[in-house]
C-alpha positions as CSV (number, residue, x, y, z in Angstrom):
1,M,0.0,0.0,0.0
2,A,1.1,3.5,-0.8
3,V,1.4,5.9,2.1
4,A,0.1,9.5,1.6
5,T,0.5,12.5,3.8
6,I,-2.6,14.1,5.3
7,V,-2.5,17.9,5.5
8,N,-4.8,20.6,6.8
9,T,-5.9,23.9,5.1
10,K,-2.8,25.6,6.4
11,N,-0.7,22.9,4.5
12,D,0.6,21.5,7.8
13,K,1.1,17.7,8.0
14,V,-1.4,16.2,10.5
15,G,-1.0,12.5,9.7
16,E,-0.5,9.7,7.2
17,I,-2.9,7.3,5.5
18,D,-2.4,3.9,3.7
19,L,-4.0,4.0,0.3
20,N,-5.3,0.8,-1.3
21,D,-3.2,-0.1,-4.4
22,S,-6.4,-1.5,-6.0
23,L,-7.7,2.0,-6.0
24,F,-4.6,4.3,-6.3
25,G,-2.0,1.9,-7.8
26,V,-3.8,0.5,-10.9
27,E,-1.9,0.0,-14.2
28,V,-3.1,2.8,-16.5
29,K,-4.4,1.9,-20.0
30,P,-4.9,5.1,-22.0
31,Y,-7.5,3.6,-24.4
32,V,-9.8,2.9,-21.4
33,L,-9.7,6.5,-20.3
34,H,-10.1,7.7,-23.9
35,S,-13.2,5.6,-24.3
36,I,-14.8,7.0,-21.1
37,V,-14.0,10.6,-21.9
38,R,-15.5,10.1,-25.4
39,M,-18.6,8.7,-23.8
40,Q,-19.0,11.5,-21.3
41,R,-18.5,14.2,-23.9
42,A,-20.9,12.5,-26.3
43,K,-23.6,12.5,-23.6
44,R,-23.2,16.3,-23.2
45,R,-23.7,17.0,-26.9
46,A,-26.9,18.8,-27.6
47,G,-27.7,17.0,-30.8
48,T,-30.2,19.8,-31.8
49,A,-28.8,20.5,-35.3
50,C,-31.7,20.3,-37.8
51,T,-32.2,20.9,-41.5
52,K,-35.3,20.6,-43.7
53,T,-35.8,18.1,-46.4
54,R,-37.5,18.9,-49.7
55,A,-40.7,17.8,-48.2
56,E,-40.4,20.3,-45.3
57,V,-39.3,23.5,-47.0
58,R,-41.8,26.1,-48.0
59,G,-42.5,26.3,-51.7
60,S,-44.8,25.4,-54.5
61,S,-45.0,21.9,-55.8
62,A,-45.9,23.2,-59.3
63,K,-43.4,22.6,-62.1
64,P,-41.5,26.0,-62.5
65,Y,-41.3,25.8,-66.3
66,R,-42.1,23.4,-69.1
67,Q,-40.1,20.2,-69.5
68,K,-38.7,20.8,-73.0
69,G,-37.7,23.6,-75.2
70,T,-36.2,26.1,-72.7
71,G,-32.6,24.9,-73.0
72,Q,-32.4,24.5,-69.2
73,A,-32.2,21.3,-67.2
74,R,-35.6,19.8,-66.4
75,A,-37.1,20.8,-63.0
76,G,-39.9,19.3,-61.0
77,N,-40.5,21.9,-58.3
78,R,-38.7,24.8,-56.5
79,R,-38.1,22.7,-53.3
80,S,-35.5,20.6,-55.1
81,P,-32.1,20.5,-53.3
82,V,-30.4,21.9,-56.4
83,W,-32.4,25.1,-56.2
84,R,-31.6,28.0,-53.8
85,G,-34.0,27.7,-50.9
86,G,-34.7,24.1,-51.6
87,G,-34.4,21.2,-49.2
88,V,-31.1,19.7,-47.8
89,V,-30.0,16.2,-48.8
90,F,-28.9,14.0,-45.9
91,G,-28.7,17.0,-43.5
92,P,-28.5,16.6,-39.7
93,K,-31.6,15.9,-37.7
94,P,-32.1,16.1,-33.9
95,R,-30.5,13.0,-32.3
96,S,-28.7,11.7,-29.2
97,Y,-25.0,11.0,-29.5
98,A,-24.9,9.1,-26.2
99,F,-23.6,5.6,-25.9
100,K,-23.0,3.4,-22.9
101,L,-20.0,1.5,-21.5
102,P,-20.1,-1.4,-19.1
103,K,-20.2,-0.4,-15.4
104,K,-17.0,-2.4,-14.8
105,V,-15.2,-0.3,-17.4
106,M,-16.5,2.9,-15.8
107,R,-15.2,1.8,-12.3
108,L,-11.9,0.7,-13.8
109,G,-11.5,4.0,-15.5
110,L,-12.1,5.9,-12.3
111,R,-9.4,3.8,-10.5
112,M,-7.0,4.5,-13.4
113,A,-7.6,8.2,-13.4
114,L,-7.0,8.4,-9.6
115,S,-3.9,6.2,-10.0
116,T,-2.6,8.6,-12.7
117,R,-2.9,11.6,-10.4
118,M,-1.3,9.6,-7.6
119,A,1.6,8.5,-9.8
120,E,2.1,12.2,-10.8
121,E,2.1,13.3,-7.2
122,K,-0.9,15.5,-8.0
123,L,-3.1,13.9,-5.3
124,C,-3.6,15.7,-2.0
125,I,-5.4,14.4,1.1
126,L,-7.0,17.0,3.3
127,D,-8.2,16.2,6.8
128,D,-11.2,18.6,6.5
129,F,-12.3,21.7,4.5
130,K,-14.5,23.8,6.7
131,M,-15.3,27.4,5.9
132,D,-16.9,29.7,8.4
133,S,-18.8,31.8,5.8
134,I,-19.3,32.0,2.0
135,K,-16.3,34.1,1.0
136,T,-14.4,33.6,-2.3
137,K,-11.4,35.5,-0.9
138,D,-11.0,32.9,1.9
139,F,-11.2,30.0,-0.6
140,V,-8.6,31.6,-2.8
141,G,-6.3,32.1,0.2
142,I,-6.6,28.4,1.2
143,M,-5.8,27.3,-2.4
144,N,-2.7,29.7,-2.5
145,T,-1.6,28.2,0.8
146,L,-1.9,24.7,-0.6
147,D,-0.1,25.9,-3.8
148,F,-2.8,24.8,-6.2
149,D,-3.8,27.0,-9.1
150,N,-6.1,24.3,-10.6
151,A,-7.8,21.5,-8.7
152,L,-10.8,19.2,-8.4
153,I,-12.0,19.1,-4.8
154,V,-13.9,15.9,-3.8
155,I,-16.1,16.2,-0.7
156,P,-18.2,13.5,1.0
157,S,-21.5,15.4,0.8
158,H,-22.9,18.7,-0.3
159,D,-21.3,21.7,1.5
160,E,-23.1,24.9,0.3
161,T,-20.5,27.2,2.0
162,L,-17.6,25.6,0.1
163,E,-19.4,25.2,-3.2
164,R,-20.6,28.8,-3.3
165,S,-17.2,30.1,-2.2
166,S,-15.5,28.4,-5.1
167,R,-17.9,28.6,-7.9
168,N,-16.7,31.9,-9.3
169,V,-13.0,31.0,-9.2
170,P,-11.8,29.6,-12.6
171,G,-9.8,26.4,-12.5
172,Y,-11.5,24.9,-9.5
173,K,-14.5,22.6,-9.1
174,V,-16.1,21.0,-6.1
175,L,-17.7,17.6,-6.5
176,I,-19.3,15.2,-4.1
177,S,-17.7,11.7,-4.1
178,S,-20.7,10.1,-5.7
179,G,-20.4,12.4,-8.7
180,L,-16.6,11.8,-9.2
181,N,-15.9,11.0,-12.9
182,V,-12.9,10.4,-15.2
183,Y,-13.4,13.6,-17.3
184,D,-13.2,16.0,-14.4
185,I,-10.2,14.2,-12.9
186,L,-8.3,14.4,-16.1
187,L,-9.5,18.0,-16.8
188,H,-7.9,19.3,-13.6
189,K,-4.2,19.3,-12.8
190,N,-4.6,18.3,-9.2
191,V,-7.1,16.3,-7.2
192,I,-7.9,17.1,-3.5
193,L,-9.6,14.4,-1.6
194,L,-11.1,14.9,1.9
195,Q,-10.0,12.1,4.2
196,S,-13.6,11.1,4.7
197,T,-14.1,10.5,1.0
198,I,-11.5,7.6,0.9
199,D,-13.9,5.1,2.4
200,Q,-16.7,6.2,0.2
201,L,-14.6,5.7,-2.9
202,E,-13.4,2.3,-1.8
203,E,-17.0,1.2,-1.2
204,R,-18.1,2.5,-4.6
205,L,-15.2,1.3,-6.7
206,L,-14.0,-1.9,-5.0
207,S,-17.2,-3.5,-3.9
């Protein structure tokens, strides 16, 4: 088991913790992380692009001019795709881009993402993160003390004071442990875990 240092919000060492190698020491396979990130980003796509076919555009169905004798190509109606203002051939229609991956792959990807940050020494364990009031300045001060300019902060449950203090600061995101995902871990340079989230993650990812 790897041993990690536990610090407080003043960046003082307050203890040590043994981290399970099955969670923080997994062999990283980039193609697994790539597949999961693709899946997450695909689910976020709006899929609202829409064009009209020749049956949907406005226009007369009458033949614009006679079939022969004009010297022009024959035309059936003004809604034809070859005419300006006509329908679109094989254009996009509203659709969902979402696809699913097995739950085992999703759990494996999370363990790999956490192992990546652990191997890079970009994983920090905090004993607690209590704030007396909603104040962005205090949050920024704590981050400066910890020497993090970009970080994902994982907490055990919703904390309105912390969440509202951090939401206007670019480069930081606060997530509850049940919402932890591969994309957010890889998007941020550092991961800050509260000590109380370790057991929750083990229960979620190793059970």
